[in-house]
C-alpha positions as CSV (number, residue, x, y, z in Angstrom):
1,X,9.4,26.3,-48.0
2,X,10.5,22.7,-47.9
3,X,8.9,20.0,-45.7
4,X,11.9,19.7,-43.4
5,X,12.0,23.5,-42.9
6,X,8.3,23.4,-41.8
7,X,9.0,20.5,-39.4
8,X,11.9,22.4,-37.9
9,X,9.9,25.6,-37.5
10,X,7.1,23.7,-35.9
11,X,9.5,22.0,-33.6
12,X,11.1,25.3,-32.7
13,X,7.8,26.8,-31.9
14,X,6.9,23.8,-29.7
15,X,10.2,24.0,-27.8
16,X,9.8,27.8,-27.4
17,X,6.2,27.3,-26.0
18,X,7.4,24.6,-23.6
19,X,10.2,26.9,-22.4
20,X,7.8,29.7,-21.8
21,X,5.4,27.4,-19.9
22,X,8.3,26.1,-17.7
23,X,9.5,29.7,-17.1
24,X,6.1,30.8,-15.8
25,X,4.6,27.6,-14.3
26,X,7.6,25.2,-13.8
27,X,7.7,25.4,-10.0
28,X,3.9,24.9,-9.7
29,X,3.9,22.0,-12.1
30,X,6.8,20.4,-10.2
31,X,5.0,20.8,-6.9
32,X,1.7,19.3,-8.3
33,X,3.6,16.3,-9.8
34,X,5.5,15.8,-6.5
35,X,2.3,15.8,-4.5
36,X,0.8,13.2,-6.8
37,X,3.9,11.0,-6.5
38,X,3.9,11.3,-2.6
39,X,0.1,10.5,-2.5
40,X,0.7,7.3,-4.5
41,X,3.4,6.2,-2.2
42,X,1.5,6.8,1.1
43,X,-1.4,4.4,1.6
44,X,-2.9,6.6,4.4
45,X,-3.8,9.2,1.7
46,X,-6.1,6.7,0.1
47,X,-8.3,6.3,3.2
48,X,-11.9,7.4,2.8
49,X,-13.7,9.2,5.6
50,X,-16.4,7.2,7.4
51,X,-19.2,8.1,9.8
52,X,-18.4,7.9,13.5
53,X,-20.2,5.1,15.2
54,X,-20.7,7.1,18.5
55,X,-21.3,10.8,18.2
56,X,-21.7,11.5,21.9
57,X,-19.2,13.8,23.6
58,X,-17.2,12.5,26.6
59,X,-18.5,13.6,30.0
60,X,-15.2,12.8,31.8
61,X,-13.8,15.7,33.8
62,X,-10.5,17.0,32.5
63,X,-7.9,19.6,32.8
64,X,-8.8,23.2,31.9
65,X,-6.1,25.5,30.6
66,X,-6.3,29.2,29.8
67,X,-3.8,31.2,27.8
68,X,-4.0,34.6,26.2
69,X,-7.8,34.8,26.8
70,X,-8.5,31.4,25.3
71,X,-9.8,28.6,27.4
72,X,-9.2,24.9,26.5
73,X,-10.6,21.8,28.1
74,X,-8.9,18.5,27.7
75,X,-11.3,15.7,28.6
76,X,-10.1,12.5,30.2
77,X,-6.7,13.9,31.2
78,X,-5.8,14.1,34.9
79,X,-2.4,15.9,34.6
80,X,-0.5,17.7,32.0
81,X,3.3,17.3,31.8
Protein backbone atom coordinates (compact mmCIF):
# COMPACT_ATOMS: atom_id res chain seq x y z
CA UNK A 1 0.00 0.00 0.00
CA UNK A 2 1.42 3.37 -1.01
CA UNK A 3 1.98 6.26 1.35
CA UNK A 4 -0.86 8.32 -0.16
CA UNK A 5 -3.29 5.43 0.19
CA UNK A 6 -2.45 5.08 3.91
CA UNK A 7 -2.95 8.84 4.38
CA UNK A 8 -6.33 8.72 2.62
CA UNK A 9 -7.45 5.68 4.65
CA UNK A 10 -6.39 7.39 7.89
CA UNK A 11 -8.16 10.58 6.86
CA UNK A 12 -11.29 8.61 5.95
CA UNK A 13 -11.29 6.88 9.33
CA UNK A 14 -10.86 10.23 11.09
CA UNK A 15 -13.76 11.78 9.12
CA UNK A 16 -15.92 8.73 9.85
CA UNK A 17 -15.10 8.92 13.58
CA UNK A 18 -15.92 12.66 13.65
CA UNK A 19 -19.21 12.00 11.84
CA UNK A 20 -20.18 9.28 14.30
CA UNK A 21 -19.28 11.54 17.25
CA UNK A 22 -21.37 14.40 15.85
CA UNK A 23 -24.28 12.04 15.17
CA UNK A 24 -24.40 10.87 18.79
CA UNK A 25 -23.08 13.91 20.70
CA UNK A 26 -23.48 16.87 18.32
CA UNK A 27 -26.34 18.59 20.14
CA UNK A 28 -24.71 18.18 23.56
CA UNK A 29 -21.40 19.48 22.24
CA UNK A 30 -23.11 22.48 20.65
CA UNK A 31 -24.95 23.30 23.89
CA UNK A 32 -21.74 23.09 25.96
CA UNK A 33 -19.86 25.35 23.54
CA UNK A 34 -22.76 27.81 23.43
CA UNK A 35 -22.88 27.94 27.26
CA UNK A 36 -19.16 28.70 27.38
CA UNK A 37 -19.57 31.45 24.76
CA UNK A 38 -22.45 33.07 26.67
CA UNK A 39 -20.52 32.84 29.95
CA UNK A 40 -17.59 34.69 28.42
CA UNK A 41 -19.85 37.48 27.12
CA UNK A 42 -21.72 38.07 30.40
CA UNK A 43 -19.59 39.60 33.17
CA UNK A 44 -22.16 38.70 35.86
CA UNK A 45 -21.21 35.03 35.43
CA UNK A 46 -17.65 35.79 36.58
CA UNK A 47 -18.79 37.08 40.00
CA UNK A 48 -17.56 35.10 42.99
CA UNK A 49 -19.86 34.49 45.97
CA UNK A 50 -18.88 36.39 49.13
CA UNK A 51 -19.90 36.08 52.77
CA UNK A 52 -22.85 38.23 53.84
CA UNK A 53 -21.82 41.02 56.22
CA UNK A 54 -25.03 40.75 58.29
CA UNK A 55 -26.59 37.32 58.84
CA UNK A 56 -29.49 38.43 61.03
CA UNK A 57 -33.02 37.98 59.73
CA UNK A 58 -35.36 40.93 59.36
CA UNK A 59 -37.84 41.32 62.22
CA UNK A 60 -40.14 43.64 60.26
CA UNK A 61 -43.77 42.61 60.06
CA UNK A 62 -44.90 41.64 56.63
CA UNK A 63 -47.67 40.20 54.54
CA UNK A 64 -48.53 36.53 55.04
CA UNK A 65 -50.01 34.65 52.10
CA UNK A 66 -51.33 31.11 51.97
CA UNK A 67 -51.97 29.08 48.83
CA UNK A 68 -52.59 25.34 48.38
CA UNK A 69 -51.53 24.57 51.93
CA UNK A 70 -48.28 26.55 51.68
CA UNK A 71 -47.74 29.62 53.80
CA UNK A 72 -45.35 32.36 52.74
CA UNK A 73 -44.32 35.44 54.69
CA UNK A 74 -42.95 38.46 52.87
CA UNK A 75 -41.03 40.63 55.36
CA UNK A 76 -40.96 44.38 55.00
CA UNK A 77 -43.92 44.58 52.63
CA UNK A 78 -47.11 46.34 53.58
CA UNK A 79 -49.28 45.54 50.58
CA UNK A 80 -49.19 43.23 47.62
CA UNK A 81 -50.45 44.47 44.25
